[in-house]
C-alpha positions in Angstrom: 17.4 49.3 -120.3 18.6 48.0 -117.0 15.9 48.0 -114.2 16.3 47.2 -110.6 14.8 47.3 -107.1 16.5 48.9 -104.2 16.1 49.5 -100.5 15.1 47.5 -97.4 14.0 43.9 -97.9 10.3 43.8 -98.4 10.1 47.6 -99.1 12.1 47.9 -102.3 11.6 50.8 -104.7 12.0 50.6 -108.4 14.9 52.1 -110.2 16.9 52.1 -113.4 20.6 52.4 -114.4 21.4 55.8 -115.7 23.7 56.9 -118.5 26.8 56.9 -116.2 26.0 53.6 -114.5 24.3 55.3 -111.6 21.0 54.3 -110.0 18.0 56.5 -110.7 14.7 56.3 -108.9 11.5 55.3 -110.8 9.0 55.5 -108.0 7.3 58.6 -109.4 6.5 56.6 -112.5 5.8 53.1 -111.3 5.1 51.7 -107.8 7.4 48.6 -108.2 8.8 46.2 -110.8 6.2 43.4 -110.6 4.3 41.2 -113.0 1.9 44.1 -113.8 4.8 46.4 -114.9 6.9 44.3 -117.2 4.7 44.2 -120.3 6.1 45.5 -123.5 3.8 48.6 -123.2 4.9 49.3 -119.6 8.5 48.9 -120.4 8.2 51.2 -123.4 6.8 53.9 -121.2 9.9 53.6 -118.9 12.2 53.5 -121.8 10.8 56.9 -123.0 11.8 58.6 -119.7 14.9 60.8 -119.5 17.0 58.8 -117.0 19.3 61.7 -116.3 16.4 63.7 -115.0 15.3 61.1 -112.4 16.4 61.4 -108.8 19.8 59.9 -108.2 20.2 57.2 -105.5 23.3 56.4 -103.4 25.5 53.8 -105.0 25.9 51.7 -101.8 22.1 51.1 -101.4 21.0 47.5 -100.9 19.6 45.8 -104.1 16.6 43.5 -104.0 15.7 40.9 -106.4 15.2 42.6 -109.8 11.5 41.7 -110.0 9.0 41.3 -107.2 5.7 39.4 -106.9 7.0 36.4 -108.8 4.3 33.8 -109.5 6.5 30.8 -110.1 10.1 29.8 -110.7 10.5 27.0 -113.3 14.0 25.5 -113.3 15.7 23.3 -115.9 18.0 20.5 -114.8 21.1 19.2 -116.7 20.7 21.7 -119.5 24.4 22.1 -120.3 26.3 19.3 -122.0 29.4 19.7 -119.8 27.3 19.8 -116.6 25.4 16.6 -117.5 28.8 15.0 -118.3 30.3 16.0 -114.9 27.2 14.7 -113.2 27.6 11.3 -114.9 24.1 11.6 -116.4 23.0 11.1 -120.0 22.1 14.2 -122.0 18.3 14.5 -121.5 16.1 13.9 -124.5 13.5 16.4 -123.2 14.0 19.3 -120.6 14.0 18.2 -117.0 11.8 20.6 -115.1 11.4 21.3 -111.4 10.2 24.2 -109.3 11.9 26.5 -106.9 9.8 28.1 -104.1 9.4 31.9 -104.6 10.2 32.3 -100.8 13.8 31.4 -101.8 14.2 34.7 -103.8 16.7 37.2 -102.4 18.7 40.2 -103.5 21.8 39.7 -105.6 24.2 40.6 -102.8 22.2 39.3 -99.8 23.8 36.5 -97.8 23.3 32.8 -98.6 22.2 31.1 -95.4 23.0 27.4 -95.1 19.9 25.8 -93.7 19.8 23.7 -90.6 20.8 20.1 -91.2 22.4 21.0 -94.5 25.8 19.3 -95.4 26.3 19.9 -99.1 25.3 23.4 -100.1 26.3 24.1 -103.7 26.3 26.9 -106.2 24.9 27.2 -109.8 25.3 30.3 -112.0 22.4 30.5 -114.4 20.8 32.8 -117.0 17.3 33.8 -115.7 14.5 34.6 -118.1 11.7 36.9 -116.9 8.4 36.5 -118.7 6.6 39.7 -119.8 3.3 38.3 -121.0 1.3 35.1 -120.9 2.8 32.2 -122.9 0.5 29.3 -123.6 1.3 26.7 -126.3 3.8 29.2 -127.8 5.6 28.3 -131.1 9.4 28.3 -130.7 9.8 31.0 -133.3 7.5 33.3 -131.3 8.9 32.5 -127.8 11.2 35.4 -127.3 8.3 37.8 -127.9 7.0 36.7 -124.5 10.2 37.7 -122.7 10.5 41.0 -120.6 14.2 40.5 -119.9 17.0 38.5 -118.5 19.0 38.4 -115.2 21.7 36.7 -113.3 20.6 33.9 -111.0 22.3 31.7 -108.5 20.4 28.4 -108.2 21.8 27.6 -104.7 21.2 23.9 -104.0 21.5 21.7 -100.9 22.5 18.4 -102.5 21.8 16.3 -99.4 18.2 17.5 -99.4 18.0 17.2 -103.2 19.4 13.8 -103.7 19.4 11.9 -100.4 16.0 12.9 -98.9 13.5 11.2 -101.3 14.7 12.4 -104.6 12.5 15.5 -104.8 14.7 18.3 -106.2 12.5 21.1 -104.9 13.5 20.3 -101.3 17.1 21.0 -102.1 16.4 24.1 -104.1 14.0 26.1 -102.0 15.6 27.2 -98.7 15.3 30.9 -97.9 18.1 32.8 -99.7 18.6 30.1 -102.3 17.4 32.3 -105.2 19.4 35.5 -105.6 18.1 37.3 -108.7 19.7 40.4 -110.3 21.3 42.9 -110.0 19.2 44.0 -112.9 16.4 43.0 -115.2 18.0 43.7 -118.6 15.3 44.2 -121.1 15.1 41.9 -124.1 16.2 44.5 -126.6 19.6 44.7 -125.0 20.4 41.0 -125.4 20.9 40.1 -129.0 21.0 36.4 -128.4 20.4 34.8 -125.0 22.3 31.7 -126.3 25.5 33.6 -126.8 26.5 34.8 -123.3 29.4 34.0 -121.1 28.8 33.2 -117.5 31.1 32.4 -114.6 31.2 31.8 -110.8 34.0 32.0 -108.2 34.2 31.0 -104.5 36.7 33.1 -102.5 38.3 34.2 -105.8 38.7 30.7 -107.2 36.9 30.2 -110.5 34.9 27.0 -110.5 32.4 27.7 -113.4 33.2 29.3 -116.7 30.7 28.5 -119.5 28.7 29.7 -122.4 25.0 29.6 -122.9 25.7 28.3 -126.4 26.4 25.0 -124.7 22.8 24.6 -123.5 21.2 21.4 -124.7 17.9 23.2 -125.1 17.9 26.8 -126.2 16.0 29.6 -124.4 13.3 29.8 -127.2 12.8 26.1 -127.1 12.5 26.1 -123.3 9.8 28.8 -123.3 7.9 26.9 -126.0 8.3 23.6 -124.3 7.3 24.7 -120.8 4.2 26.5 -122.2 2.9 23.1 -123.3 2.7 21.9 -119.7 1.7 25.1 -117.9 1.0 28.7 -118.9 3.7 31.1 -118.2 2.5 34.4 -116.7 4.1 37.9 -116.6 6.7 37.9 -113.9 7.4 34.2 -113.9 11.1 33.3 -114.0 12.8 30.5 -115.8 16.2 29.3 -114.6 17.8 27.8 -117.6 20.5 25.5 -116.1 24.1 25.7 -115.1 27.4 24.9 -116.8 30.1 22.5 -115.4 32.0 23.4 -112.3 29.5 22.9 -109.5 30.8 21.8 -106.1 29.3 18.4 -106.4 31.2 17.8 -109.6 34.7 18.5 -108.1 37.0 15.6 -107.1 36.5 15.4 -104.2 33.3 17.4 -104.0 33.5 20.9 -102.5 30.7 22.6 -100.7 30.0 26.1 -99.3 31.0 27.0 -95.7 30.1 30.0 -93.6 32.5 32.9 -94.2 33.0 32.2 -97.9 32.1 34.6 -100.6 30.4 33.6 -103.9 30.8 35.9 -106.9 29.1 35.3 -110.2 28.3 37.1 -113.5 26.5 36.7 -116.8 27.8 38.7 -119.7 26.0 42.0 -119.9 23.6 41.2 -117.1 25.7 42.3 -114.1 27.4 40.6 -111.1 26.3 39.1 -107.8 28.4 38.7 -104.6 27.1 36.8 -101.6 28.6 36.0 -98.2 27.8 32.5 -96.9 26.3 32.3 -93.4 24.8 29.6 -91.2 21.0 29.9 -90.7 19.9 31.1 -87.3 
Protein backbone atom coordinates (compact mmCIF):
# COMPACT_ATOMS: atom_id res chain seq x y z
CA UNK A 1 0.00 0.00 0.00
CA UNK A 2 1.29 3.43 -1.00
CA UNK A 3 -0.03 6.29 1.13
CA UNK A 4 0.48 10.01 0.59
CA UNK A 5 -0.59 13.49 1.60
CA UNK A 6 -1.69 16.03 -1.00
CA UNK A 7 -2.81 19.63 -1.22
CA UNK A 8 -1.74 23.04 0.00
CA UNK A 9 1.18 23.14 2.44
CA UNK A 10 -0.12 22.91 6.00
CA UNK A 11 -3.54 21.73 4.84
CA UNK A 12 -2.73 18.38 3.28
CA UNK A 13 -5.33 15.63 2.93
CA UNK A 14 -4.60 11.89 3.07
CA UNK A 15 -4.60 9.70 0.00
CA UNK A 16 -3.45 6.41 -1.45
CA UNK A 17 -2.23 5.22 -4.82
CA UNK A 18 -4.97 3.35 -6.67
CA UNK A 19 -4.77 0.28 -8.91
CA UNK A 20 -3.80 2.31 -12.00
CA UNK A 21 -1.27 4.54 -10.26
CA UNK A 22 -3.79 7.30 -9.67
CA UNK A 23 -4.31 9.26 -6.43
CA UNK A 24 -7.39 8.36 -4.39
CA UNK A 25 -8.74 10.43 -1.51
CA UNK A 26 -8.83 8.92 2.00
CA UNK A 27 -10.25 11.87 3.91
CA UNK A 28 -13.61 10.14 4.53
CA UNK A 29 -11.79 7.38 6.36
CA UNK A 30 -8.89 9.14 8.13
CA UNK A 31 -8.27 12.81 8.88
CA UNK A 32 -4.55 12.74 8.01
CA UNK A 33 -1.52 10.46 7.96
CA UNK A 34 0.03 11.19 11.33
CA UNK A 35 1.56 9.24 14.23
CA UNK A 36 -1.92 8.22 15.35
CA UNK A 37 -2.83 6.65 12.02
CA UNK A 38 0.20 4.51 11.13
CA UNK A 39 -0.25 1.67 13.59
CA UNK A 40 -0.57 -1.83 12.16
CA UNK A 41 -4.28 -1.85 13.04
CA UNK A 42 -4.95 1.52 11.40
CA UNK A 43 -3.06 0.53 8.27
CA UNK A 44 -4.98 -2.75 8.07
CA UNK A 45 -8.24 -0.79 8.05
CA UNK A 46 -7.01 1.31 5.13
CA UNK A 47 -5.74 -1.78 3.34
CA UNK A 48 -9.25 -3.30 3.48
CA UNK A 49 -10.73 -0.36 1.53
CA UNK A 50 -11.62 -0.71 -2.14
CA UNK A 51 -9.22 1.87 -3.57
CA UNK A 52 -11.06 2.01 -6.90
CA UNK A 53 -14.21 3.22 -5.11
CA UNK A 54 -12.48 6.20 -3.47
CA UNK A 55 -12.71 9.69 -5.00
CA UNK A 56 -10.08 10.27 -7.65
CA UNK A 57 -7.74 13.28 -7.32
CA UNK A 58 -6.09 15.21 -10.15
CA UNK A 59 -2.63 13.92 -10.92
CA UNK A 60 -0.96 17.35 -10.91
CA UNK A 61 -1.86 18.11 -7.28
CA UNK A 62 0.96 19.15 -4.93
CA UNK A 63 2.26 16.35 -2.69
CA UNK A 64 3.18 17.03 0.91
CA UNK A 65 5.54 15.03 3.09
CA UNK A 66 4.18 11.48 3.26
CA UNK A 67 3.60 11.73 7.02
CA UNK A 68 2.63 14.71 9.15
CA UNK A 69 3.12 15.48 12.83
CA UNK A 70 6.58 13.91 12.99
CA UNK A 71 7.91 13.80 16.53
CA UNK A 72 11.60 13.53 15.68
CA UNK A 73 13.95 12.76 12.83
CA UNK A 74 16.98 10.65 13.77
CA UNK A 75 19.74 10.58 11.16
CA UNK A 76 22.65 8.21 10.72
CA UNK A 77 25.99 9.53 9.48
CA UNK A 78 28.61 7.70 7.41
CA UNK A 79 26.50 4.55 7.17
CA UNK A 80 27.64 3.46 3.70
CA UNK A 81 31.11 2.05 3.16
CA UNK A 82 31.68 4.02 -0.04
CA UNK A 83 30.47 7.31 1.46
CA UNK A 84 32.75 6.93 4.48
CA UNK A 85 35.62 6.24 2.07
CA UNK A 86 34.92 9.30 -0.09
CA UNK A 87 34.74 11.42 3.07
CA UNK A 88 38.16 10.16 4.14
CA UNK A 89 36.66 8.88 7.40
CA UNK A 90 37.13 5.48 9.05
CA UNK A 91 34.14 3.16 9.02
CA UNK A 92 32.31 3.82 12.30
CA UNK A 93 32.33 1.09 14.92
CA UNK A 94 28.91 2.22 16.15
CA UNK A 95 26.25 4.26 14.34
CA UNK A 96 26.83 8.02 14.30
CA UNK A 97 23.53 9.65 15.27
CA UNK A 98 22.34 13.23 14.90
CA UNK A 99 18.99 14.97 14.70
CA UNK A 100 17.30 16.97 11.97
CA UNK A 101 14.71 19.60 12.91
CA UNK A 102 11.15 18.63 12.00
CA UNK A 103 10.68 22.17 10.63
CA UNK A 104 12.99 21.11 7.77
CA UNK A 105 10.37 18.68 6.44
CA UNK A 106 8.87 19.50 3.05
CA UNK A 107 7.06 17.85 0.19
CA UNK A 108 8.94 15.61 -2.24
CA UNK A 109 8.72 18.11 -5.09
CA UNK A 110 8.82 21.37 -3.14
CA UNK A 111 11.77 23.69 -3.83
CA UNK A 112 15.02 23.43 -1.91
CA UNK A 113 15.82 26.91 -0.62
CA UNK A 114 19.49 27.67 0.01
CA UNK A 115 19.60 29.52 3.35
CA UNK A 116 21.16 32.93 3.83
CA UNK A 117 24.92 32.76 4.29
CA UNK A 118 25.11 29.24 2.88
CA UNK A 119 28.00 28.40 0.56
CA UNK A 120 28.05 24.61 0.25
CA UNK A 121 24.53 23.18 0.00
CA UNK A 122 24.72 19.46 -0.74
CA UNK A 123 22.44 16.53 -1.54
CA UNK A 124 22.00 13.09 0.04
CA UNK A 125 19.53 10.47 -1.23
CA UNK A 126 18.47 8.23 1.65
CA UNK A 127 16.08 5.49 2.67
CA UNK A 128 13.65 6.81 5.26
CA UNK A 129 12.14 4.48 7.86
CA UNK A 130 8.81 5.51 9.42
CA UNK A 131 8.10 4.03 12.84
CA UNK A 132 4.61 2.61 13.42
CA UNK A 133 4.66 1.82 17.14
CA UNK A 134 6.82 2.53 20.15
CA UNK A 135 10.25 0.92 20.10
CA UNK A 136 12.15 0.78 23.37
CA UNK A 137 15.12 -1.58 23.91
CA UNK A 138 13.99 -3.59 20.88
CA UNK A 139 15.88 -6.78 19.94
CA UNK A 140 17.26 -6.62 16.41
CA UNK A 141 15.23 -9.66 15.33
CA UNK A 142 11.99 -7.85 16.29
CA UNK A 143 12.93 -4.42 15.00
CA UNK A 144 11.04 -4.44 11.70
CA UNK A 145 7.80 -5.23 13.55
CA UNK A 146 7.93 -1.59 14.70
CA UNK A 147 8.06 -0.17 11.16
CA UNK A 148 5.00 1.35 9.48
CA UNK A 149 6.73 1.86 6.15
CA UNK A 150 9.51 3.38 4.11
CA UNK A 151 10.00 6.48 1.98
CA UNK A 152 12.46 8.41 -0.14
CA UNK A 153 14.33 11.17 1.69
CA UNK A 154 16.76 13.89 0.63
CA UNK A 155 18.93 14.81 3.61
CA UNK A 156 19.86 18.22 2.21
CA UNK A 157 22.94 19.54 4.00
CA UNK A 158 24.74 22.87 4.20
CA UNK A 159 28.34 21.74 4.68
CA UNK A 160 29.70 25.10 5.78
CA UNK A 161 27.18 25.18 8.66
CA UNK A 162 27.72 21.50 9.41
CA UNK A 163 31.52 21.43 9.46
CA UNK A 164 32.82 24.98 9.77
CA UNK A 165 30.43 26.48 12.35
CA UNK A 166 31.31 24.61 15.52
CA UNK A 167 31.04 21.03 14.37
CA UNK A 168 27.37 20.55 15.23
CA UNK A 169 25.83 18.63 12.37
CA UNK A 170 22.27 19.62 13.24
CA UNK A 171 22.99 23.22 12.17
CA UNK A 172 23.87 22.09 8.67
CA UNK A 173 20.91 19.73 8.37
CA UNK A 174 17.92 21.67 9.63
CA UNK A 175 17.21 24.66 7.39
CA UNK A 176 13.66 24.97 6.10
CA UNK A 177 13.11 22.71 3.04
CA UNK A 178 16.12 20.51 3.93
CA UNK A 179 13.95 17.43 4.58
CA UNK A 180 11.85 16.37 1.57
CA UNK A 181 9.97 13.14 2.38
CA UNK A 182 7.91 11.03 -0.01
CA UNK A 183 6.21 10.89 -2.43
CA UNK A 184 4.71 7.91 -0.62
CA UNK A 185 4.78 6.04 2.62
CA UNK A 186 5.16 2.50 1.26
CA UNK A 187 3.95 0.07 3.90
CA UNK A 188 6.33 -2.52 5.29
CA UNK A 189 4.60 -5.46 3.62
CA UNK A 190 5.56 -4.11 0.17
CA UNK A 191 9.29 -3.98 0.92
CA UNK A 192 10.68 -7.48 1.22
CA UNK A 193 14.12 -6.34 2.41
CA UNK A 194 14.98 -2.69 3.14
CA UNK A 195 18.64 -3.64 2.77
CA UNK A 196 18.19 -4.70 -0.85
CA UNK A 197 17.14 -1.49 -2.58
CA UNK A 198 18.79 0.59 -5.28
CA UNK A 199 18.89 4.37 -4.84
CA UNK A 200 20.18 7.22 -7.00
CA UNK A 201 20.32 10.99 -7.32
CA UNK A 202 20.88 13.36 -10.24
CA UNK A 203 21.49 17.10 -10.51
CA UNK A 204 20.40 18.61 -13.84
CA UNK A 205 20.36 15.12 -15.34
CA UNK A 206 23.87 14.19 -14.24
CA UNK A 207 23.91 11.14 -11.99
CA UNK A 208 26.07 11.71 -8.93
CA UNK A 209 24.81 8.99 -6.60
CA UNK A 210 24.05 5.39 -7.52
CA UNK A 211 24.06 2.95 -4.64
CA UNK A 212 22.54 -0.02 -2.88
CA UNK A 213 21.20 -0.18 0.66
CA UNK A 214 23.08 -3.50 0.88
CA UNK A 215 26.21 -1.38 1.33
CA UNK A 216 25.01 0.03 4.63
CA UNK A 217 27.50 -0.54 7.42
CA UNK A 218 24.61 -0.95 9.87
CA UNK A 219 21.39 -2.54 8.61
CA UNK A 220 17.90 -1.13 9.12
CA UNK A 221 16.97 -3.66 11.85
CA UNK A 222 20.24 -3.01 13.67
CA UNK A 223 19.70 0.77 13.50
CA UNK A 224 16.20 0.55 14.97
CA UNK A 225 17.43 -1.70 17.76
CA UNK A 226 20.48 0.45 18.41
CA UNK A 227 18.64 3.79 18.49
CA UNK A 228 15.99 2.34 20.81
CA UNK A 229 18.70 1.79 23.44
CA UNK A 230 19.32 5.54 23.68
CA UNK A 231 15.83 6.96 23.16
CA UNK A 232 12.39 5.53 22.63
CA UNK A 233 11.14 5.66 19.08
CA UNK A 234 7.52 6.69 18.78
CA UNK A 235 4.93 6.19 16.05
CA UNK A 236 5.56 8.73 13.32
CA UNK A 237 9.25 9.17 14.07
CA UNK A 238 11.51 8.99 11.02
CA UNK A 239 14.99 7.46 10.73
CA UNK A 240 17.19 8.63 7.85
CA UNK A 241 19.56 5.74 7.31
CA UNK A 242 22.52 7.37 5.57
CA UNK A 243 23.62 8.08 2.01
CA UNK A 244 25.86 6.32 -0.52
CA UNK A 245 28.90 7.84 -2.23
CA UNK A 246 28.50 10.69 -4.70
CA UNK A 247 27.64 13.69 -2.54
CA UNK A 248 28.79 17.08 -3.76
CA UNK A 249 31.39 17.39 -1.01
CA UNK A 250 32.99 14.17 -2.26
CA UNK A 251 33.57 15.41 -5.82
CA UNK A 252 36.98 16.59 -7.07
CA UNK A 253 36.71 19.54 -6.84
CA UNK A 254 33.58 19.70 -4.63
CA UNK A 255 30.30 20.61 -6.36
CA UNK A 256 27.42 22.29 -4.58
CA UNK A 257 23.87 23.26 -5.44
CA UNK A 258 23.04 26.58 -7.09
CA UNK A 259 19.71 28.32 -7.67
CA UNK A 260 18.06 27.18 -10.88
CA UNK A 261 19.26 23.58 -10.69
CA UNK A 262 16.98 20.56 -10.43
CA UNK A 263 17.61 17.62 -8.10
CA UNK A 264 15.96 14.26 -8.92
CA UNK A 265 16.23 11.18 -6.72
CA UNK A 266 14.67 7.76 -6.29
CA UNK A 267 14.71 4.68 -4.10
CA UNK A 268 13.68 1.42 -5.74
CA UNK A 269 9.94 0.84 -5.27
CA UNK A 270 9.45 3.95 -3.13
CA UNK A 271 8.95 6.59 -5.79
CA UNK A 272 10.81 9.63 -7.07
CA UNK A 273 11.38 13.21 -5.90
CA UNK A 274 12.20 16.28 -8.03
CA UNK A 275 13.17 19.63 -6.52
CA UNK A 276 14.12 22.99 -8.00
CA UNK A 277 16.82 24.86 -6.10
CA UNK A 278 16.09 28.44 -5.05
CA UNK A 279 17.71 31.10 -2.90
CA UNK A 280 15.98 31.77 0.41
CA UNK A 281 14.08 35.04 0.60
